[in-house]
N, C-alpha and C positions, 0 to 999 in steps of 0.2 A: 847081508844078501841077498840079492833081489829075487822074488819069485822065478820072472824069466831069465832064464840064462839067451844070451845072445849068441850068433854064431861068432861074432869077434872077440865073444869072451875065452874062445878057443880054438880060434882061426888055424892056429898050426896045425890042431889033432884033426880037423872036417876040410882041412883043404883038399881037394882031390890029387888022388895021388897021381894022376894021366897028367896032370900038370903042372907035377913039380919041376924044381928048377928052369922054369919058362920065365920069360919077361913080364912083366907085369904094369900094367898101366891101371892105377889106381883113381877113381873119381869119388872123392870126397866133399866136405865141408863139414863146419867146427862142430856141428852135434853128431858126429863121427867119431863116437867113446865108445866103449866099454862099460859095463853095468857099475863098474867100479870107477869112471870118468878117468880112464888110460885114454888117449887119443886112438885111433884106427891107424893113425900112421905110424906112431911107435910101435902098433901090434905088426905092424907090415918092416919096419925096418930090423925088429929084431927076427922077423923069418927070413930076413935078406941077409941078414948077418950071419945065421944059422945055415945059409944054405937051401932054403925052403924055395925060395923066388930070388930072382934079379929084379928089384925096383928102379923101370926104366923111367917113368913118365908120372904127373900127377895131373888131376884135371878137379877142375871147379864146374860147378852150376850157377844158374842166378845166386846173387849175393856174393859171391866169391867164394873160392877155395878154404878161407878164413872166415867168409861171413859179414864180411865188413861194408857192402854195398848197402848203404841205407836205402836209397829210394825206390820206387816200384819198380820204374823201367829203364834204369840207369845199367848200362854193358861196363865192364870192366875189361883190361888188360890183360893178357899172358906177364910171367914173368919166371926168372930162372929160381928156384927154390935156397934159399942163402945159406942152407946147413948143408941139404943133400946133394946140392951142384945137378938136381935134375928139372926140365922143365915141368911150370906148372900153366897150362893150357887151358886159357878160357873157353867155355861152352855157354857163353851167355856177351858174346860182345860179335866180332865180325863173324863168326861161324857157330851154328848152335850143335852144330851135327860135326863130331871128331872128324878131321881132313886125314888124305892119307900123310900128308907133312905130319903131324901129330900124330899119328898113330906106327909111325916107321921107326920099328924096331921091336915092336910091342905085340906079342905074342895072346895076351889075357887081359883083357879088360876086366878089372874086378869095381864091382859098384856098392859101397856102404853109405845110403842116404836115407836121412829119415823125413817121410812122408806125414802129411795131416791129415788125410782122407777124404781131401775134396780136392776134382776135378782139375780147378784153376790153378793148384799149385804146380809148379812147373818144374819140378825132379821127376816125375817121373815121366815126363817128356824127354827131357836130357836123357833117362836109360832107357826109352824106345830108340831114341836117335843113334846112341851108342850100340844099340843092341841094329840096328838097321846097319850101320857101320863095318859092325863085327861081320853080317851075314855075306855083304860084299865081299869084304877081304878072307875069310876064313877063320876069323880069329875066335877063341873061346871068350864067353863073358859069364863072370860068376858073380850074383847078387846075395850079399848077405841080409837075410829077413831081417825084419821090424815088426813092431805093432803094430797096427793103424791105433793112432791116440784117442780117435772117438768109437771106438769099439768095431768089430769085425761083421755086426749082424746089420746094424740100419743102412738101410739105403733111400735116398731121395733129390728128385731132382729127373727128369728124363733124359736119355740119349742127347748127343747133339745131330741135327740133322746132318747131311755129308758137305752140304755145300756152306756150314758155317765152321769147320775145323779149323785149329788155329793152335798157338804154342803154350797155349791156354787148356788144350783138348784134341791132340793128335789122333785120337781115335776114340769112336764110340764108347762113351762111360757114363754112366749116373754122376750127377754133381758131388753128392756124397756116396762113394760109390761101394763102402765096407770092404776093402779088401785091403791085403797086405802089401807092400812095393814088390815082396817076393811072387805073390798071387798075380801081380799085373805082370810081371816078368812072363809068367806062365802064359798069360792070358796073350799077352802080346806075339810069343812065338807061335802059340797056335792060329791066331788068327792073322799075323801077319808075318812073321819070321821063320815059318816051321822049320828052315834047314840050319839054323843058328842052333852051335853048339852052348847049351845053355845048362848053366848049375845052379840053381837055387839052394845056399845054404840057411838048414832049418833051423828056428825056436825052439829052446823047451821051454815048458810053463804055460805057454802064454793061453789064455781063453780067449773065445770070439767075443763072448762080451765083455770082456773088460774094455776100461776106459784105461788112460794111460797112468795115472795114479793109483790103480790097483796092480800094476805089475811089478812095485817094487822097484822100478829104474828110474834114474835121476832125471829130471828134463834139463836138455839142453836146448836153447833155443835156437831153432833151425833156420831161421830169417829175421832181421833185426824186428821186425814188427808180429813175432807171435812169440811175444815172450812166457806166455803161459798156456797150461791146457785149456782155461778158461777160455782163451784166445781161439783157441782151434775148436772147440767147442761152437762157437758161434762162428766163426770162418766161412763157411760153405753157404750161408744167405747172405752175410754181409759183404763179401767181396763182391758182391753186386753193385754194391753203392761205390763202387769204381767206377761205373759206368754211367755217374750222373755229376751233377755238380754240387751235391751235398758231401760234406765233410764225413769220412770213413772211420774219424778217428785215428788218423796217421798223423805223427806231431804229439801224440800224448802218450802218456805212458799205460793207456787200456786203446790201442787199436782194435779198433771191427767192433768195441764193448760200446764205446761212444759215436755217439752218430749226429748231424746238427747242420746247422746253417745259420749266420748273422740273422735271419729273417723269419725263423722257425720261432711261433708260440711254442717252448717246453713244455709246459704247463697244461696249455689243451691238448699238445698230442701225447704226452703221457695219460692224460684222462680217457682219451678214445681208445687207446693202445688197450689199458687194464680193462676197461668197458668189454672189449673184445674176449677178454677170459681167453688168451691163446695158452695151450697149453705148455704150463713148465716153464713159465717164465714171466715176471713182472717189471714193468719201468717205471726209472724213477725221470722226473725232471731232473734235466742238468745241462752247466753251462761250461765250455773248456775254450782254451783255446791254445790252438796248435802251435808247436813251436816249426812248422816244414809241411810243405804240402799245401793243400787247399786252405784259403783263410788263413793263413799263415799268418801270426801276427794280429786276429782279430776273435774277439768274443764270440764262439757258435751257441746257439740254445740247439736245445732237442733233449735225446734221452740216454740213458743209459739203463743196458741190460742187465737184467739178475736172474739169471738162471737159477730157477727153483725147483726143477727135475729133470737131468737130464736125459732121463730115460723117456720121458714124455716130449721133450721141446723136439722143434718142428723147423731147423733154422733154416731153410731155403723158403717152405711155406709162409713162415715169419717176414722173413726180409720181404717178399714180394708182396705180401698184406701192408705191409709197411712204405712201400714203394707207391703203390697205387692209392693208397690213403694221401702219401704227399702230392702227388701227383695233380690229382684232384683238389686237396685242398691248397694247392698254391701254384694252379695252372698258370700264374703270371710269373713265377720267379724259378719254379722245377723245369730244369731241364735233361735230357740225355746227353752226354757229355759226347763231343765230335771226336770223329777220327784223326788220326789213328791210337790203337791200343797198344796194339804189337806194331811194329813200324811199317812191316809189307802187307795189313791187312786194312782195306778203304769201308769195311761195314764199319756201325755204330759199336762201339765197346761195349753197350749192353748186350746185343745180338753175339758179340764176339763170346760173351760169358757166358748167356742163357744159350746159347750154341741153335739160335732160329732167328727168322725176322721177328720185327720189334712188333706186327700185330699178332702176333701168339706167345709175346713174352709171358704175359699174365694167364692166359690160357689153355697153355699146354707146356710149360717150364715145368710144373710139380707135376 
């Protein structure tokens, strides 16, 4: 039995009485599971069978309803659920926001998504757009809260400048935001959609300082390149490498913990980084061959993160220091990746990720 009890562990008990019998559209993915690894969808099916709700539609965020879309920015198409015979709508395809057609017959949008505590992780922005659509159409929104896997205390990185909002940051918040998905929903209602009928279903037993392995809950990867808690701990900084021509370790079994390029001297780099004595982390010279994404099939040289003290470790500051070191040391080979990062944005991907212009990345992101 896990120490933290999720609302989906007892969803029929905590479901708002005012929404009993309503037609529900559920936004889910592979990590939408109970503490004993039952899928949230199976919980909703039982509630529908018992007459608590009517399950009318399903929705999936980036990486798909079943978290099968591997690559970073690949869109996916909706389909009809083969067992339930209800539509599964893509919220990471032609549309990021639920359309009127998708919401036809839906009275309540229910969201149970696992976030990893970093602004770039797009599930929270899918939630924001669902709240926007609900507020415009008079629908209710129910959000099942979940722990912030990298704790709800530590914040790092400044909020975006208004001109640099995007689907990896539709509302100004720090890079490592220190909130749960339920707390973010309440923030979005307060600052963006005060008229929306929002219910956040609370957890029991979560303490703000908890990392995910202290909750007793099972880890189910919320996206294909987020296989472990260790990945999530480094991700708030290492996602910035997506804005460069360096490999961030995609295509390996240690995404975001490995980084490099064929032209880097990993031995020298590890020595320089360890001499900096950055808090909570040691670097090991590493070579790796990505199976896909940047430098697929080529041997990259670089380093692997070994976080030795996750309380002291500063992922955003650490990543920015590494990037500055590489930009200065390999000025003839290192470059910022060209647009687009997301198809509609023409700014540099690193600017979109940092939320500010290129000339302020190192001075103002932290």
